[in-house]
Each structure stands twice: as C-alpha cells, then as structure tokens.
C-alpha positions as CSV (number, residue, x, y, z in Angstrom):
1,M,-1.8,-12.6,-11.9
2,F,-4.0,-12.1,-8.1
3,R,-6.0,-9.8,-7.6
4,D,-5.6,-7.2,-4.5
5,L,-7.6,-8.4,-1.4
6,K,-10.8,-6.7,-0.9
7,A,-11.9,-5.2,2.9
8,R,-13.6,-8.1,3.7
9,E,-10.9,-10.1,3.4
10,I,-8.5,-8.5,5.7
11,D,-8.2,-9.0,9.7
12,C,-7.0,-7.0,12.4
13,R,-5.3,-7.6,15.1
14,A,-4.8,-5.4,18.3
15,S,-0.7,-6.1,18.7
16,T,1.1,-4.1,21.1
17,V,-1.2,-2.9,23.3
18,K,-0.7,0.5,25.7
19,E,-2.9,1.9,28.9
20,K,-4.3,4.7,26.1
21,G,-4.0,2.6,22.6
22,C,-3.2,-0.1,20.8
23,S,-1.2,-0.3,17.3
24,V,-2.9,-2.5,14.9
25,L,-1.6,-5.2,12.3
26,L,-3.6,-6.7,9.1
27,Y,-3.6,-10.2,8.4
28,K,-5.1,-12.6,6.3
29,D,-6.4,-15.8,6.9
30,A,-6.4,-19.5,5.4
31,R,-9.7,-19.7,4.0
32,C,-8.8,-15.9,2.1
33,D,-5.9,-17.6,0.5
34,M,-8.2,-20.6,-0.7
35,N,-10.5,-19.1,-1.8
36,I,-8.6,-16.2,-4.0
37,L,-6.6,-19.5,-5.6
38,D,-9.9,-20.9,-5.8
39,E,-11.1,-17.8,-7.7
40,T,-8.5,-16.8,-9.8
41,V,-7.1,-20.4,-11.6
42,G,-9.6,-23.1,-10.6
43,A,-9.7,-25.5,-7.5
44,Y,-8.2,-28.3,-10.0
45,N,-5.4,-26.0,-11.1
46,W,-3.5,-25.4,-7.2
47,K,-2.1,-28.1,-4.6
48,R,-0.5,-27.5,-1.6
49,E,2.0,-30.5,0.2
50,H,3.6,-29.9,3.9
51,S,7.0,-30.9,4.9
52,R,9.1,-31.3,8.3
53,D,5.9,-32.0,10.1
54,N,4.2,-29.0,8.4
55,A,7.0,-26.1,9.2
56,N,7.1,-26.0,5.6
57,C,4.3,-25.4,2.8
58,T,4.4,-25.5,-1.1
59,V,1.8,-24.3,-2.9
60,S,1.6,-25.2,-6.6
61,L,0.2,-24.1,-9.8
62,W,-0.2,-25.9,-12.9
63,N,1.2,-23.8,-16.2
64,D,-0.8,-25.3,-19.2
65,G,1.7,-24.0,-21.3
66,M,4.7,-25.5,-19.7
67,G,2.5,-28.7,-19.3
68,Q,4.0,-29.1,-16.0
69,W,3.2,-27.6,-11.9
70,I,5.5,-24.8,-10.9
71,S,5.7,-24.6,-7.5
72,K,7.1,-22.1,-4.4
73,E,7.7,-22.9,-0.7
74,D,7.9,-21.4,2.6
75,T,8.5,-21.9,6.0
76,G,5.6,-20.9,8.9
77,T,5.7,-20.7,12.8
78,E,3.5,-22.3,15.7
79,S,0.5,-20.5,17.0
80,M,0.5,-20.2,21.1
81,T,-2.9,-23.0,20.4
82,E,-3.0,-26.0,18.3
83,K,0.6,-25.5,17.5
84,Q,0.4,-27.9,14.1
85,K,-2.8,-26.9,12.5
86,G,-1.4,-23.2,13.3
87,Q,1.9,-23.8,11.9
88,A,0.6,-25.7,8.8
89,S,-2.1,-22.7,8.0
90,D,1.1,-20.7,8.4
91,S,3.3,-21.8,5.9
92,F,0.2,-22.2,3.7
93,K,-0.8,-18.4,4.4
94,R,3.4,-17.4,3.4
95,A,3.4,-19.6,0.7
96,C,0.8,-17.6,-0.9
97,F,2.4,-14.6,-0.5
98,N,5.2,-15.8,-2.3
99,W,2.7,-16.2,-5.1
100,G,1.8,-12.4,-4.1
101,I,-1.7,-12.9,-2.8
102,G,-1.9,-10.4,0.5
103,R,1.4,-9.2,-0.3
104,E,0.2,-5.5,-0.1
105,L,-0.7,-6.4,3.6
106,Y,3.5,-5.6,4.2
107,T,3.0,-2.3,2.9
108,S,0.4,-1.3,5.5
109,P,1.2,2.3,7.5
110,F,1.7,2.2,11.0
111,I,-2.0,2.0,12.7
112,W,-2.7,3.4,16.5
113,V,-5.9,3.3,17.9
114,T,-6.5,5.6,20.5
115,L,-8.7,3.8,23.3
116,D,-9.7,4.6,27.0
117,S,-10.1,3.2,30.1
118,S,-12.6,1.4,29.3
119,E,-11.1,-0.7,26.5
120,T,-8.2,-1.4,28.0
121,F,-6.9,-3.4,31.1
122,K,-4.4,-5.0,32.6
123,K,-2.9,-8.5,32.1
124,G,-0.2,-9.1,34.8
125,D,2.5,-6.3,33.9
126,K,0.8,-5.7,30.7
127,Y,-1.7,-4.1,29.0
128,S,-4.6,-5.6,27.4
129,T,-8.0,-5.0,25.2
130,Y,-10.9,-7.2,24.3
131,E,-11.9,-4.8,21.5
132,K,-12.4,-5.6,17.8
133,F,-11.2,-3.9,14.4
134,F,-12.2,-4.1,11.3
135,V,-11.2,-2.9,7.6
136,K,-14.0,-0.7,6.7
137,E,-12.4,1.2,3.0
138,I,-9.1,0.0,1.4
139,V,-7.6,1.6,-1.2
140,I,-4.9,-0.1,-3.3
141,E,-2.4,0.9,-5.7
142,D,0.3,-1.4,-7.3
143,K,0.1,-3.6,-4.4
144,V,1.2,-0.5,-2.3
145,I,-1.5,0.4,0.3
146,K,-2.5,4.3,-0.1
147,S,-5.1,4.4,2.6
148,V,-7.1,2.4,5.0
149,V,-10.4,2.9,7.4
150,I,-10.4,1.2,10.5
151,V,-13.6,1.1,12.7
152,D,-14.8,-1.2,16.0
153,K,-17.7,-3.2,16.4
154,T,-20.2,-0.2,16.7
155,G,-18.6,0.9,13.3
156,K,-16.8,4.0,14.8
157,V,-13.7,5.2,12.6
158,R,-11.0,4.8,14.9
159,F,-8.1,5.1,12.3
160,G,-8.3,6.5,9.2
161,K,-11.0,9.2,7.6
162,G,-13.5,8.8,5.6
163,S,-13.8,7.6,1.8
164,S,-14.6,10.4,-0.1
165,A,-10.7,12.1,2.1
166,I,-8.4,8.2,1.2
167,V,-9.4,8.7,-2.0
168,K,-5.7,9.4,-3.9
169,P,-6.8,13.0,-6.1
170,K,-5.6,12.9,-9.8
171,L,-2.6,15.0,-10.7
172,L,-2.8,17.3,-13.1
173,P,-0.5,16.4,-16.6
174,Q,3.0,17.5,-16.7
175,D,2.5,19.0,-20.2
176,K,-0.5,20.9,-18.6
177,V,1.5,22.1,-15.9
178,S,4.3,23.1,-17.8
179,E,1.9,25.8,-20.0
180,I,0.7,27.2,-16.7
181,E,4.9,27.6,-15.8
182,E,5.5,29.3,-18.9
183,L,2.4,31.5,-19.2
184,A,3.3,32.6,-15.5
185,E,7.1,33.3,-16.5
186,L,6.0,35.2,-19.4
187,K,3.4,37.6,-17.1
188,G,5.7,37.9,-14.6
189,A,3.5,36.2,-12.3
190,M,5.0,33.8,-9.1
191,V,4.0,30.3,-8.9
192,S,4.5,30.1,-5.3
193,N,1.3,32.5,-4.9
194,I,-0.8,30.3,-7.2
195,L,0.2,27.4,-4.6
196,T,-0.4,29.5,-1.5
197,A,-3.9,31.0,-2.9
198,Y,-5.0,27.2,-3.9
199,K,-3.3,26.1,-0.3
200,I,-1.0,23.1,-2.4
201,K,2.4,22.5,-2.3
202,A,2.9,21.9,-6.0
203,L,1.0,22.9,-9.6
204,N,0.4,19.4,-10.5
205,E,-2.0,19.2,-7.6
206,L,-4.7,21.4,-9.0
207,T,-7.9,20.5,-10.6
208,G,-8.3,20.6,-14.5
209,V,-10.9,23.4,-13.3
210,Q,-8.8,25.1,-11.2
211,A,-5.7,25.0,-13.8
212,S,-7.9,26.5,-16.4
213,A,-8.9,29.5,-14.2
214,V,-5.0,30.5,-13.0
215,M,-4.3,30.1,-17.1
216,T,-7.6,32.5,-17.6
217,K,-6.1,34.7,-14.7
218,L,-3.1,34.7,-16.3
219,G,-3.7,35.7,-19.8
220,Q,-6.0,38.6,-18.8
221,Q,-2.4,40.1,-16.7
C-alpha cells in the first residue's frame, strides 16, 4: 500500500562512536509518516490516537469497502529531551511501521564511517562527533535495502559507492544459462573457464552481449 522511502526522507544518526569511526543508523521522522499518509490515503482518511500518557499510539485508516476504520497500534519510548512529546512521536512512528511505512529501514546494512581525529572528540570516557551524515542514494527492492550511499555535509561519500555501482545488475534468464551449459557440455568446454574469463561467479552474471559472445565462440569449437 505504501511506497518506499526516498533518499531525502531518510535521516542519519551517528550511533556508536569510536576514536576512528562511528556506526550510522537510518531513521524516519514523524513528518515523513504524516506526508506519506496524506499522499497515499488522503488527509481525511487517516487518524492517530494516543493512550497511556502517549506511550501507545493507534493509527487508523478508513476502509471504504468495509465501511470502517482499520487500526494498528504500537508503543514508543521517551526521548532524552521533551519526554512526553518524544514518546508520542516515537509511538506514532512505530505504529506507522506496522502499516509498512519505512519498514525497509529494518533491513539496513551495518553502516560504519571512518573518521579522522578532527571529526571526533572525547566526552568523559566516551567519544562523540559533530559530523552530520545524509543519504544520497538508496536502492530498495521488495522492501529490502540493497544498497545505500552516505555522504557528509560537504557531499563527500563516506559509505557505499557511486550510483553506477549500486544498481543491481539484471541476471541472465535461466533458459539462456541452460543453453550455455548444454552447449558447453556438447563441445566439451569447461564452464569454470567461462567464469574465469569473465571474472564472474555464476553464468547468470553474464550480460546479454557476453552470453551471445560465449555461445558464438562455443559454436565455433
């Protein structure tokens, strides 16, 4: 029902900070959830209700076919500042996760950013950083994050690779793979030699052009 999050809708937070680096967590804020609800079901077709002193939030969507509200509920935790407001926001965001908004964030890879000495400082016996990070690009398939590019405030890439590298390559169809395997067996050729020649781990990683070249070469043997 709900679309995937866009890169600009995902926020980053430095989590565990060490002397030479930090882990980065991906999250969404309540405004993101409200915007996607408005966009998808309409501003008049959803509502939120809080209970237990904002610890719980129920997000309901209007279902025309059933003629009633359908609800999903979750519990939030207090924030370090403005505890009541933070708890209300957290419970709302968690209820929206139940509806599928931003659920792909749970599949985030472990993100570690290397920091130099000018980007970290010691606060008591722990390290901290003022450095800010942003999601520049993200690839999501079937609600699973396949790749993500993290940059700092200057636009420098700190995690991941460029856009040309993060797009998942299209795999060669199985029927074409079977044709190559059968032709290789007929000609007495080793599939391992093909994999080595093209620096791949499986035949389905061949591009269409490469597959045609392989079949042509095998046909000439």
